[in-house]
N, C-alpha and C positions, 0 to 999 in steps of 0.2 A: 279709775283704778285699772289694770289689763286685766283682760282674763284669760286664764290659759285653758283654752280648749284641748281637750283630750280624746285622740280618737280610741275606737274602739279596737283590741286584739284582729277581731274580722276584718275591718276595716285596713288595719295597718298590714296583713296577711294580703288582703286584697292589692295593694299598691305594690307590694314585694311582687308578687305575682306577675303583673302587668310587666315590670321594670325589666326582666330576663327577657320576655317576649318580644319586647319592642328594640330592646338592643340587638336582636337574633336577626329581624326584621329586617333592621338598618346596616345589618353586617351583609346580608343574603342582597340584598341593593346593592349595597357597593362592589360586593364581590362581582358581580353582574355587569355593572358598569363599566371596570375594567376589564371585562370577559371581552365585550362589545367594544369597548374604545381603543384594545389592543390588538383587538383580531389580525390586522395588518403587520402587525411585528414577528408573529411566527414565522419561520425559516424554513423553509424543505429543499433539498437536495437538486441541485440544478447545475446544467453546465453548456459550453458552445465550444463550438471548435471553427474558424474560420476556413474558408475555402481559401485553395491555392490555385484557381484558374484565371489570376492574371486579370487582364482589363479589355471592356471591348469600346471599341471608337464609332460616334456616328459618321455617317454618311453625309452628303449633299446631294442639294438641287438647287440649280440658278439658272436663269437664263437672261443674257444682254443683249440689246438689240445694238447695231452698228448703224453707219448714214445710209439713211435708206434713198432710193433715186424712184421720180415718180412719171410715166409718159401717161398721154391722152391720144386716143385712136376716136376717130370718127365712120362715120357710114361711109365717107367720101374722102376720107383723110388716114394717111398712115398713120402710126406713131411717132408722135414728138416727144421728147421732152418735157416739163413743166418743172422748173425751179419749185422745191417746198414753198419759199417765201411767195410764191405768185400763184398759189393753188387757190385762196382766196376770189384770186379775181376770174377763176374756172369757170364758166356756165355748159353745165351740160345739158344735151338734146339727147331725146331716145336714138339710141344703136351706140351712144359713146361707149369707150370704156376708159375707165381709169384703172392704171397698172401700177403697183408698189412694189419694185424691189426691194426687199429688205434682209441685208447680212444680221444674220443672229447665231449667238453662240448658247448650246445647251450643253449644261454640265449635269450628270448624273453619276453619283456613288454609291452604291448600296448591294450586299449580295442579292436582296430580291426585290431590288425596285425596280419599278416602270412608273413611266409618266407619260400624260397625256398633254400635247401639244395643240392650243387652239387657238383661235381666232375670234374673241370673243367681240359681241356687238352691242354697241350703246342704246339707248331709248329710240334715235333719231334713225336706226336702221330697222328697227321692231314694230317703232309705234308711231313716228315720226309723218311727217307730210309727206315725204317720197317713198315709205317703207314699203308701200305696194308697189313701186315700179323699179325697184332697185334689187340685182344679185350681185351677192357678196360669194369670191370664193378664194379658197385659199388652198395654195399646193406646196409642197415641203418636199422638193425630191432629194432622196439620199438620207432621210431621216423617218424609220422607221412607217409603218402601214397607214392608211387612210382607214380608221373604225368607222366615222361614222362621217357624214358632210363636213369638212371644215376642223378635222380632229384627228390629231396624230398619235400614235398609240408609239412609243420609244420603251425600251426594256434592257435591262443591264447594263452596267457601267457604261457612259456616254461620256465624251469632252469632245463636242465636233461644232466647227463653224460653217453654215448652210446657208444657202441663199433662197427667203422663203418667197414666193409670188400672191400678192393679194390682188383680185381684180373688183372691180366697182363698174358693175353692166347697169348702163339704165335701158329699159329694157325697150326694146324696139318695138314692141307690140303696142304700147302706149300709146294714145290715141286722142282726138279732140284735144281738151286743152288740159288733161292729166296732170297733176304737178309742178304746171307752170311757175313761175316766182317761189320758188321754195328752196329750202337748204337741208343740208345734211351735214351733221359737226363731224368731221374726219378723226377727230380726237376721241371718238367715241366705240373706235375701233382700239383693240388692246390683245397683245400677244399675252397669250398665259399657259404658264407649264402648273401643272399638278399633278402630285403623285396619285398614281390609281389604285383607286381602292377595291373593283373590281373587273 
């Protein structure tokens, strides 16, 4: 047989009192969540106006090489032509001067442009077996001014083809058997054109 449990008036009053408070707390929590979650949906005044300045165009920097020609001069021999295909057969001795005449075209476009043209030397010329016995010199007549050895500064718009001269000199002061039976890779020389930043 089931029993009905009767609650006292005080118990009923406490239950009734707790119920509205719980509903209020839930309502506040829900409202806070809505405010936080919808914070990005508020709209404030804003405006924008596009420029009417038109467009600007980038400039250019380029370097191209023509067909170069080589000569070899010795202490007792005037300069004679050397075909590029035969350079591998050349045997340098102290006092020799191997010269490259290199046509090159420099293109610079830009309102504030300046660039440095240089002969960049590979490892064979800096740390190789013959590095201590070779001098390399670049001259570029009619194109900029030499600022440091083998570097020419060119300023302003330029579209010019000139002939650079690169000389590789086996120092005549190389004595005893220094530098014998050694090689230097001529492909380690590169003409480089770089925008100047200082």
